[in-house]
C-alpha positions as CSV (number, residue, x, y, z in Angstrom):
1,M,0.0,0.0,0.0
2,S,1.2,3.5,-0.8
3,R,1.4,6.0,2.0
4,K,0.0,9.4,1.4
5,V,2.5,12.1,2.4
6,I,1.3,15.4,3.7
7,N,3.6,18.3,2.7
8,S,4.3,21.4,4.8
9,K,1.9,23.6,2.8
10,Q,-1.0,21.2,3.2
11,L,-0.3,21.0,6.9
12,D,-0.3,24.8,7.2
13,E,-3.7,24.9,5.4
14,I,-5.1,22.4,7.8
15,L,-3.8,24.4,10.8
16,D,-5.2,27.6,9.4
17,K,-8.7,26.0,9.0
18,M,-8.5,24.8,12.6
19,I,-7.5,28.2,13.8
20,Q,-10.4,29.8,12.0
21,T,-12.8,27.3,13.4
22,V,-11.6,27.8,17.0
23,Q,-11.7,31.6,16.5
24,K,-15.3,31.4,15.4
25,S,-16.1,29.3,18.4
26,K,-14.5,31.8,20.6
27,S,-16.5,34.6,19.1
28,E,-19.7,32.7,19.6
29,V,-19.0,31.9,23.2
30,F,-18.1,35.5,23.8
31,E,-21.4,36.7,22.3
32,I,-23.3,34.2,24.6
33,G,-21.4,35.6,27.6
34,E,-22.2,39.2,26.6
35,S,-25.8,38.5,25.9
36,S,-26.1,36.7,29.3
37,R,-24.4,39.7,31.0
38,K,-26.9,42.1,29.5
39,E,-29.8,39.9,30.6
40,F,-28.2,39.7,34.1
41,E,-28.0,43.5,34.3
42,S,-31.6,43.9,33.1
43,L,-33.0,41.4,35.5
44,S,-31.0,42.9,38.4
45,E,-32.5,46.3,37.7
46,E,-36.0,44.7,37.5
47,L,-35.3,42.9,40.8
48,K,-34.4,46.2,42.5
49,V,-37.6,47.8,41.3
50,I,-39.7,44.8,42.5
51,K,-38.1,44.8,45.9
52,V,-38.9,48.5,46.3
53,E,-42.5,47.8,45.2
54,V,-42.9,44.9,47.6
55,E,-41.7,47.1,50.5
56,Q,-44.1,49.9,49.5
57,L,-47.0,47.4,49.3
58,I,-46.2,46.0,52.7
59,Q,-46.3,49.6,54.1
60,Q,-49.6,50.3,52.3
61,Q,-51.1,47.1,53.7
62,D,-50.0,47.9,57.2
63,S,-51.7,51.3,57.0
64,L,-54.8,49.9,55.3
65,E,-55.1,47.2,58.0
66,N,-55.5,49.9,60.6
67,L,-58.2,51.5,58.5
68,V,-60.0,48.2,58.0
69,R,-59.9,47.6,61.7
70,S,-61.4,51.0,62.4
71,A,-64.1,50.5,59.8
72,R,-65.0,47.1,61.3
73,N,-65.3,48.6,64.7
74,R,-67.5,51.3,63.3
75,L,-69.7,48.8,61.5
76,S,-70.0,46.7,64.7
77,E,-71.0,49.8,66.6
78,V,-73.7,50.9,64.2
79,S,-75.0,47.4,63.8
80,K,-75.5,46.9,67.6
81,Q,-77.1,50.3,68.0
82,F,-79.3,50.3,65.0
83,T,-82.0,52.4,66.8
84,K,-79.4,55.1,67.3
85,Y,-78.2,55.2,63.7
86,S,-80.2,55.5,60.5
87,E,-80.3,52.9,57.8
88,E,-78.2,55.1,55.6
89,Q,-75.5,55.4,58.2
90,I,-75.4,51.6,58.7
91,R,-75.2,51.1,54.9
92,Q,-72.3,53.6,54.6
93,A,-70.4,51.9,57.4
94,Y,-70.9,48.5,55.7
95,D,-69.8,49.9,52.3
96,Q,-66.7,51.6,53.7
97,A,-65.6,48.4,55.5
98,H,-66.3,46.3,52.5
99,A,-64.4,48.7,50.1
100,L,-61.3,48.8,52.4
101,Q,-61.3,45.0,52.7
102,L,-61.4,44.6,48.9
103,K,-58.5,47.1,48.6
104,L,-56.5,45.2,51.2
105,H,-57.1,41.9,49.4
106,S,-56.1,43.5,46.1
107,L,-52.8,44.8,47.6
108,A,-52.1,41.3,49.1
109,Q,-52.7,39.7,45.7
110,K,-50.4,42.2,44.0
111,E,-47.7,41.6,46.6
112,A,-48.0,37.8,46.1
113,V,-47.6,38.2,42.3
114,L,-44.5,40.4,42.8
115,R,-43.0,37.9,45.3
116,V,-43.4,35.1,42.8
117,R,-41.8,37.2,40.1
118,R,-39.0,38.2,42.5
119,D,-38.2,34.6,43.3
120,E,-38.3,33.6,39.6
121,I,-35.8,36.4,38.8
122,E,-33.5,35.4,41.6
123,R,-33.4,31.8,40.4
124,R,-32.8,33.0,36.8
125,L,-30.0,35.3,38.0
126,I,-28.2,32.3,39.6
127,G,-28.5,30.3,36.4
128,I,-27.3,33.3,34.2
129,E,-24.4,33.9,36.5
130,E,-23.3,30.3,36.1
131,T,-23.6,30.7,32.3
132,I,-21.5,33.9,32.4
133,S,-18.9,32.1,34.5
134,K,-18.7,29.1,32.2
135,A,-18.6,31.4,29.1
136,E,-15.6,33.3,30.6
137,Q,-13.8,30.1,31.4
138,L,-14.4,28.7,27.9
139,V,-13.2,32.0,26.3
140,S,-10.0,31.8,28.4
141,Q,-9.5,28.1,27.6
142,I,-10.0,28.7,23.8
143,S,-7.6,31.7,24.0
144,V,-4.9,29.3,25.4
145,V,-5.7,26.8,22.6
146,L,-5.4,29.5,20.0
147,N,-2.2,30.8,21.4
148,Y,-0.8,27.3,21.4
149,M,-2.0,26.6,17.8
150,T,-0.7,29.9,16.4
151,N,2.7,29.9,18.3
152,D,3.7,26.7,20.1
153,L,2.4,24.2,17.6
154,Q,4.0,26.0,14.7
155,Q,7.4,26.1,16.6
156,V,7.1,22.4,17.3
157,G,6.3,21.8,13.6
158,E,9.6,23.3,12.7
159,L,11.4,20.7,14.8
160,I,9.3,17.7,13.8
161,A,9.9,16.7,10.2
162,D,7.2,14.1,9.9
163,A,3.7,15.6,9.6
164,A,1.9,12.6,11.2
165,E,4.3,12.7,14.2
166,K,3.7,16.5,14.5
167,R,-0.1,16.1,14.6
168,E,0.0,13.3,17.1
169,F,2.4,15.2,19.3
170,G,0.4,18.4,19.2
171,F,-2.9,16.7,20.0
172,K,-1.4,14.8,23.0
173,I,-0.3,18.1,24.5
174,M,-3.7,19.7,23.8
175,E,-5.5,16.8,25.4
176,A,-3.3,16.9,28.5
177,Q,-3.9,20.7,28.8
178,E,-7.6,20.4,28.3
179,E,-7.9,17.6,30.9
180,E,-6.3,19.9,33.5
181,R,-8.6,22.7,32.6
182,R,-11.7,20.5,32.7
183,K,-10.6,19.4,36.2
184,L,-10.1,23.0,37.3
185,S,-13.4,24.0,35.8
186,R,-15.2,21.2,37.7
187,E,-13.6,22.2,40.9
188,I,-14.5,25.8,40.6
189,H,-18.1,25.0,39.5
190,D,-18.6,22.4,42.3
191,G,-16.8,24.4,44.9
192,P,-16.6,28.3,45.1
193,A,-19.2,28.9,42.3
194,Q,-21.9,26.8,44.2
195,M,-20.9,28.3,47.5
196,L,-21.1,31.9,46.2
197,A,-24.5,31.2,44.7
198,N,-25.7,29.9,48.1
199,V,-24.2,33.0,49.7
200,M,-26.2,35.2,47.3
201,M,-29.5,33.3,48.2
202,R,-28.8,33.4,51.9
203,S,-28.0,37.1,51.9
204,D,-31.6,37.7,50.5
205,L,-32.9,35.4,53.2
206,I,-31.3,37.4,55.9
207,E,-33.4,40.5,54.9
208,R,-36.6,38.5,54.9
209,T,-35.7,36.8,58.3
210,Y,-35.0,40.2,59.9
211,R,-38.3,41.6,58.7
212,E,-40.4,38.5,59.6
213,K,-38.6,37.0,62.6
214,G,-36.6,39.8,64.1
215,K,-32.9,40.7,64.8
216,D,-31.9,37.5,66.7
217,A,-33.0,35.2,64.0
218,A,-31.2,37.4,61.4
219,L,-28.0,37.2,63.5
220,V,-28.2,33.4,63.4
221,E,-28.4,33.6,59.6
222,I,-25.5,36.0,59.4
223,K,-23.3,33.6,61.4
224,D,-24.2,30.8,59.0
225,L,-23.4,33.1,56.1
226,K,-19.9,33.9,57.6
227,V,-19.2,30.2,57.7
228,M,-20.2,29.8,54.1
229,V,-18.0,32.7,53.0
230,R,-15.1,31.3,55.0
231,N,-15.5,27.9,53.3
232,A,-15.6,29.5,49.9
233,L,-12.4,31.4,50.6
234,Y,-10.7,28.2,51.7
235,E,-11.8,26.5,48.5
236,V,-10.4,29.3,46.4
237,R,-7.1,29.2,48.2
238,R,-7.0,25.4,47.9
239,I,-7.5,25.7,44.2
240,I,-4.7,28.3,43.9
241,Y,-2.4,25.9,45.8
242,D,-3.4,23.1,43.4
243,L,-2.5,25.3,40.4
244,R,0.9,26.3,41.8
245,P,2.1,27.1,45.3
246,M,3.9,30.4,44.7
247,A,5.9,30.2,47.9
248,L,7.6,27.1,46.6
249,D,9.9,29.0,44.3
250,D,10.7,31.7,46.7
251,L,10.8,30.1,50.1
252,G,11.5,26.4,49.4
253,L,9.8,23.1,50.2
254,I,9.7,23.1,54.1
255,P,8.4,26.7,54.6
256,T,5.8,26.1,51.9
257,L,4.6,22.9,53.5
258,K,4.3,24.6,56.9
259,K,2.3,27.4,55.3
260,Y,0.0,25.0,53.5
261,I,-0.7,23.0,56.7
262,S,-1.3,26.2,58.7
263,T,-3.7,27.4,56.0
264,I,-5.6,24.0,56.2
265,E,-5.9,24.2,60.0
266,E,-7.0,27.8,59.9
267,Y,-9.9,27.2,57.5
268,N,-10.8,23.8,58.9
269,K,-11.0,24.4,62.6
270,E,-13.5,21.6,63.1
271,K,-11.3,19.2,61.1
272,P,-8.4,17.2,62.5
273,S,-5.3,18.7,64.1
274,I,-2.2,18.4,61.8
275,Q,1.3,18.1,63.1
276,F,4.3,18.7,60.9
277,V,7.8,17.5,61.8
278,E,11.0,18.0,59.7
279,I,14.1,15.9,60.2
280,G,17.5,16.9,59.0
281,T,18.4,20.1,57.3
282,D,16.2,22.3,55.1
283,T,18.0,21.5,51.9
284,R,16.8,22.9,48.5
285,L,16.1,20.2,45.9
286,S,15.6,20.5,42.2
287,N,12.4,22.5,41.3
288,D,10.6,19.5,39.8
289,L,11.4,17.3,42.8
290,E,10.1,19.9,45.3
291,V,6.9,20.3,43.3
292,A,6.4,16.5,43.2
293,I,7.0,16.2,47.0
294,F,4.7,19.0,47.8
295,R,1.9,17.4,45.6
296,L,2.4,14.1,47.3
297,V,2.1,15.5,50.8
298,Q,-0.9,17.7,49.7
299,E,-2.7,14.6,48.2
300,S,-2.0,12.5,51.3
301,V,-3.3,15.2,53.7
302,Q,-6.4,15.9,51.6
303,N,-7.2,12.2,51.5
304,A,-6.9,11.9,55.3
305,I,-9.1,15.0,55.8
306,K,-11.8,13.8,53.4
307,H,-12.0,10.1,54.2
308,S,-10.4,9.2,57.5
309,R,-12.5,11.1,60.0
310,A,-9.3,11.4,62.0
311,R,-8.6,13.6,65.1
312,L,-4.9,13.9,64.4
313,I,-2.8,13.8,61.2
314,Q,1.0,13.6,61.5
315,V,3.3,14.6,58.6
316,K,7.0,13.9,58.8
317,L,9.6,14.8,56.2
318,E,13.2,13.8,56.2
319,I,15.8,14.9,53.6
320,T,19.0,13.0,53.4
321,K,21.8,13.1,50.8
322,K,20.4,10.2,48.8
323,K,16.6,10.1,49.7
324,V,13.6,12.0,50.8
325,Y,11.3,10.2,53.3
326,I,7.7,11.2,53.6
327,L,5.4,9.8,56.3
328,V,1.7,10.8,56.6
329,K,-0.1,9.1,59.5
330,D,-3.7,9.5,60.8
331,D,-5.7,7.9,63.6
332,G,-8.9,7.7,61.5
333,V,-11.2,4.9,60.5
334,G,-8.7,3.2,58.1
335,F,-9.6,0.9,55.3
336,D,-8.9,-2.6,53.9
337,T,-6.0,-2.2,51.4
338,T,-6.8,-5.5,49.7
339,V,-10.2,-4.1,48.6
340,K,-10.0,-1.9,45.5
341,K,-12.5,0.9,45.3
342,A,-13.7,2.5,42.1
343,E,-13.4,6.0,43.5
344,S,-9.8,5.7,44.8
345,F,-8.4,8.0,42.0
346,G,-6.3,9.9,44.6
347,L,-4.2,6.9,45.5
348,L,-3.8,5.9,41.9
349,G,-2.6,9.4,41.0
350,M,-0.1,9.3,43.9
351,K,1.3,6.0,42.8
352,E,1.7,7.2,39.2
353,R,3.5,10.4,40.4
354,V,5.8,8.3,42.7
355,D,6.6,5.9,39.9
356,L,7.5,8.8,37.5
357,I,10.2,10.1,39.9
358,G,11.5,6.6,40.6
359,G,10.2,6.4,44.2
360,E,8.4,3.8,46.3
361,L,4.9,4.2,47.9
362,T,3.7,2.0,50.7
363,I,0.2,2.2,52.3
364,Q,-0.5,0.5,55.6
365,S,-4.1,0.6,56.9
366,Q,-6.7,-1.5,58.6
367,P,-10.3,-0.8,59.5
368,K,-10.6,1.3,62.7
369,K,-6.8,1.4,63.0
370,G,-5.8,4.5,60.9
371,T,-3.6,4.8,57.9
372,I,0.1,5.3,57.3
373,V,1.4,6.5,53.9
374,L,5.2,6.1,53.5
375,I,7.0,7.4,50.4
376,Q,10.7,7.2,49.6
377,I,12.1,9.3,46.8
378,P,15.7,9.3,45.5
379,T,17.3,12.8,45.3
380,D,19.8,12.0,42.6
């Protein structure tokens, strides 16, 4: 069989078409985001107007209820003393009480309609906000892809002679980058985005609680809201750490690990206590090795926090001339290491990372007896 050879010109034409397609997609996503943003602003203005109208209706109903009460008292009086009042006076008292009651009922119906519309707008705003966030993320991701396709991929193409090899190489890199971005997008959507949406809803609830149940009930809601905001802040900082702990380049491995553990304890006061012990000297290692060690400790601690229900987590790190020893121990519920679980992706990821740097990973655990994670990594 003859093999079809793709020359450089054909490859450039294919790349140009891909770039045009991606640019068009970026424009379409951007338009969706802008359209959603305009709708969000319009609905926000409508929501402000509705809230003002509801407040005015409540005040009108309060005033009208006093008038209705007075009219009913008047009607009761003239009805009981019909010999004292004429038939015309009794009829007027009845008509006045009836008219005020109808007006009060009309105001109540109008308030109910406005409340339904208000709740509907609030729900739509949450959905639109999510759409805007996703659109912004997609535009950012597509920009990275475009930059890669217009710059990096072309540079790689100059180094790779064979077109098939060039295409395979490029798509593998893109696939790895997109997988990381999908993971980050899921974490933001499931973490801070959901938390902030809940914060928005709870903030509206505080106003209603204050009006309907008083100051003390509103203070309880505010305390709950502070906890939600604190948790959202922790999730944002955790995601930043996942992306790249900036202190690692400047301060080194040991100070960065101390700061990371301190941050976890600060924002997880109800979670287990974490002890960090360093043995030996604070020696700087290669950048790639420090990043790998940080990730392994981070993953081990996060696994213990999420799954072990431990009261105490101990982290020990020893750096020698030839090896780095990492020990992460918890006093939690433990697990049966012989039983494979479908959701144990964290442990699989740790094993793959350790294998890549030529290390050894040992996990010791039994139900109700805690877990010990021991990692040995060569330094040369």
